[in-house]
C-alpha positions as CSV (number, residue, x, y, z in Angstrom):
1,M,15.5,-1.5,18.4
2,F,13.9,-1.8,15.0
3,S,12.5,1.5,13.6
4,Y,10.2,1.7,10.6
5,F,8.9,4.8,9.1
6,V,5.7,4.8,7.0
7,T,6.0,6.2,3.5
8,R,3.7,8.8,1.9
9,A,2.2,6.0,-0.3
10,E,1.6,4.0,2.9
11,H,-0.1,7.0,4.5
12,R,-2.4,7.2,1.5
13,A,-3.1,3.4,1.8
14,I,-4.0,3.9,5.5
15,I,-6.5,6.7,4.6
16,E,-8.0,4.6,1.8
17,F,-8.2,1.5,4.0
18,I,-10.1,3.4,6.8
19,G,-12.3,5.1,4.2
20,R,-13.3,1.7,2.8
21,A,-14.1,0.5,6.3
22,L,-16.5,3.4,6.8
23,E,-18.2,3.6,3.5
24,G,-21.6,2.1,2.5
25,D,-24.2,0.6,4.7
26,Q,-22.9,-0.4,8.1
27,P,-24.4,-2.9,10.5
28,P,-25.5,-1.4,13.7
29,M,-22.7,-0.9,16.2
30,D,-22.7,-3.1,19.3
31,V,-22.6,-0.5,22.1
32,E,-20.9,-2.8,24.6
33,A,-18.2,-3.9,22.2
34,D,-17.6,-0.2,21.2
35,A,-17.2,0.7,24.9
36,I,-14.7,-2.1,25.4
37,I,-12.7,-1.0,22.3
38,R,-12.8,2.7,23.3
39,A,-11.6,1.8,26.8
40,L,-8.7,-0.3,25.5
41,F,-7.7,2.3,23.0
42,K,-7.7,5.0,25.7
43,R,-5.5,2.9,28.0
44,N,-3.2,2.0,25.1
45,P,-2.5,5.0,22.9
46,D,-0.6,2.9,20.3
47,A,-3.6,0.6,19.8
48,A,-5.3,2.4,16.9
49,Y,-2.0,2.4,14.9
50,R,-1.2,-1.2,15.7
51,V,-4.7,-2.5,15.1
52,T,-5.0,-0.6,11.8
53,M,-1.6,-2.0,10.6
54,M,-2.6,-5.5,11.6
55,A,-6.0,-5.2,9.9
56,M,-4.3,-3.9,6.7
57,A,-1.9,-6.8,6.8
58,L,-4.7,-9.3,7.3
59,S,-6.8,-7.8,4.5
60,A,-3.8,-8.2,2.1
61,L,-3.5,-12.0,2.8
62,P,-4.6,-14.3,0.0
63,E,-8.1,-15.6,0.4
64,A,-6.9,-19.1,1.1
65,V,-5.3,-18.1,4.4
66,Q,-7.8,-15.5,5.6
67,P,-9.8,-16.4,8.7
68,A,-12.5,-19.0,8.1
69,R,-16.0,-17.7,7.9
70,R,-18.7,-19.5,9.9
71,H,-22.1,-19.2,8.4
72,H,-24.1,-20.6,11.3
73,H,-23.2,-17.6,13.5
74,K,-22.6,-14.5,11.4
75,G,-21.0,-11.9,13.5
76,W,-19.6,-8.5,12.6
77,L,-16.3,-10.0,11.4
78,A,-18.0,-12.5,9.0
79,A,-20.2,-9.7,7.6
80,L,-17.1,-7.5,7.1
81,F,-15.3,-10.2,5.1
82,E,-18.5,-10.9,3.0
83,R,-18.9,-7.2,2.3
84,R,-15.3,-6.9,1.3
85,E,-15.5,-9.9,-1.0
86,A,-18.7,-8.6,-2.7
87,D,-16.9,-5.3,-3.5
88,R,-13.8,-7.1,-4.9
89,P,-13.9,-7.4,-8.7
90,R,-14.0,-11.0,-9.9
91,R,-11.1,-12.2,-12.0
92,E,-12.0,-14.5,-14.9
93,P,-9.4,-17.1,-15.6
94,A,-7.3,-16.5,-18.7
95,I,-8.1,-18.8,-21.6
96,S,-5.0,-19.7,-23.6
């Protein structure tokens, strides 16, 4: 079986990732969705770790391959990606 240990730098990255997810104005929480998530996490003790790692991996993907955003039905996920993009510094193309 494959074993992977998280480095101290990765520990810090996890703390920063969760911190970014919790900072600033947050949309109201959907109580029913929260209850579902809490119940699933309670039944699956590894879920918080695995979901966090998956979310971090997805957030590191280049924008071209991130999940498509649908503007006609803005849900929590679309709002999360929009907020993250708004916080990201814009890179100006280099002029040679």
